[in-house]
N, C-alpha and C positions, 0 to 999 in steps of 0.2 A: 585532608591529611589522611594517608594510608599507612599506618604503621610508621616505618622509618623513612617514608618518602611521601612526596606531595604531588598533587596533580592538579592541573589548571584547565578548567572548563573554558576554553576560548570562545570567542563570539561565533565563529563559523561552526562550532559544534553545540551551540544553543539553538533552541527554537526561536525563531524570529518573534520579537516582541516581548520575550520573557524578561522579567525582572526578578531579582532575588534579594532578600533582605538577610541580614545576620542571623545565623542560627536556623535558617530554613532547612528543613529536611527534604531532599530531592533524590528521585531515583536517577541513576546514571547507567550507561552501558559502556562496558570495558571494551574498547575497540582492539587495542593491542599494547603490548609492552615492547617499546622500541629500545634498542641498544644505542646509547649516545656516548660521546667521550666524557660526560659527567656522569655516566652511570645509566641504569635503566630508567626509562621514562614512560609513565603510565598515561596512555591516550584514552580519554573518556569522552562521551557524547551523549547528547539528548536529540540531536537531529538525525542520527544514523538510522537506517531502515531496521537494523538488528535491535534498536531500542523498542520499537513497536512489536516486533516478533516476539521478544522476550516478555513484554508486558502482557501479550495475549497468552504466552505459556504460563505465566503466573496466574492469571484469571480463569483460564480455561483448562481444567484438569484433563479434559479429553485430548488436548493438544500434547500436554507432558506425557500422557499415557500412549500417545501414538495412534489413538482411535481417528483423530482429525489430523490432517497434515497441512502445514502452510506450504503450498506448492510455488507461490511467487509473491512478491511484494514490490510496490513502486511507491515512492514517496517524495513529496516536496514538503519539508518540514515547515510547520505553521500554517499550511494551506490545505493539502489533501493527501491521504494515503489510500492506496488500492491493495486489497489483500485477497488472493486467490486461495480458497481452502477446499479440501477434498476429504470425504469421509471414507474410512476403510470398513464401515460397518453399515449394513442396509438399515439398522434400527436408529441410526444417529444422523440427523440432518446437520450437515457441516455449518451452513450460514446461520441457522437458527440457534445452534448451540453456542457459536461464538457471540451472537448478539445477547443471548441469555433471556430468561423470563422478565418481561416488561423492560427489556434493554439494560438490565442490571450489570451484565458482564461488561458490555461495551462502554457503559457510563463511567466505569471505574477507569478504563483506559483513556477515554476522552478527557476526564478530569486531569489526568497526568499529563497530557500532551495539550493542555489549554484549549480544548474544544476544537482541535483540527478535524476537519471532515474525514470520515472513514467510510469507504465503499467495500463492503464485504462481498465477494462474488463466488459462486460455484466454479471450481476448475472444471474444465472439459479438455479431454484429450484431442477432441475434433476442433481444429483452428477456427472454423466458421462460427461454432458455438462459443468458443472461447473469447473471440474477438467481439462478438455481440455483447457477451457478458461483460467484458472488460470496459466497454463504452458506457455502462450504467452510471448515472441514473437515466441516461437517454435511452429511448426505444429504438432499436435498429429493425429497419424494414428487412433488409437483405445484406448478406456479406459475400463478396466475390474475391476469389484468389486471382490476383493479377500475374504475379511471378512466384511460383513456389520456391525456386532456387534463391532468389533475392529476398524471399519472405515479404512481399508486397502484397496488400490487400486493400479492397476498397469497400467501405461500409456506407450503404445507402440508407438514408433516413428521410422521414417526412419532413417537410419544409419547417414545420413548427419545432421540430427536434434538433435542427442544425446547431443553434447556438448552445444548447445543453450538451450535445455530443462533443463539440469542440472544446467548450468551456472557456473560462475567463482566460485570455491571453494564450488560449491553445493548451491549457494545463491538462484538461480532461483526456483529450486525444494523445498527448504526450505520455501520461502515465499509462494510459490504456496500451499504447505501443510498447511501452517498457515491460509492463506486466505480462503481455501475451508474446513478447519477443517477436513482433510483426511490425512492419512499417505500414500504419493505417492512414489511408486517405478518406476523409468523410466527404460525402457529396449529397446534395439535395435530390429527392426522388423526381422532382419536376425537371431536372437538368439531364436526366439519364433515360434511355429507353430500357425500361425493366421488362425482362422476359417472364 
């Protein structure tokens, strides 16, 4: 209930596996106010990428103040979010500040999104470094640009890091590709000739 109008949180805008009870207080993200023939319709979401962005803005004052900037986000609600952050001050570490002392800041966000995994990475303007960071928690041996125009890259990983880099059902590499805005192909070090 929003004043003189109501809004419905439909299933596709919920985090998978969420259940609500009557009188539960939940945070919501206002996606848009759409004009319909019945009047304005308020579209709300908990699965939208903007929901996680706003949660971090609420928990991390340095983001709200502009000291730290969220450069990119990729999310599959209920499973994993990747967040690339950058500090505009040499005294402030972007990743550590977002995590907080003893993980206090990130724990508040995790509680609100039901323990969905969050990878916070350092934003780099160099695509090679950005792609290597985006594939975390996997350790990348080397990144090669295959086609700069088509934004295709190849990440070479040690054999024991392959499944971690790709992730369950390819989720890690898909989110990394979206975050870095590069089409990433992950290959085993043993299958390529490394210079």
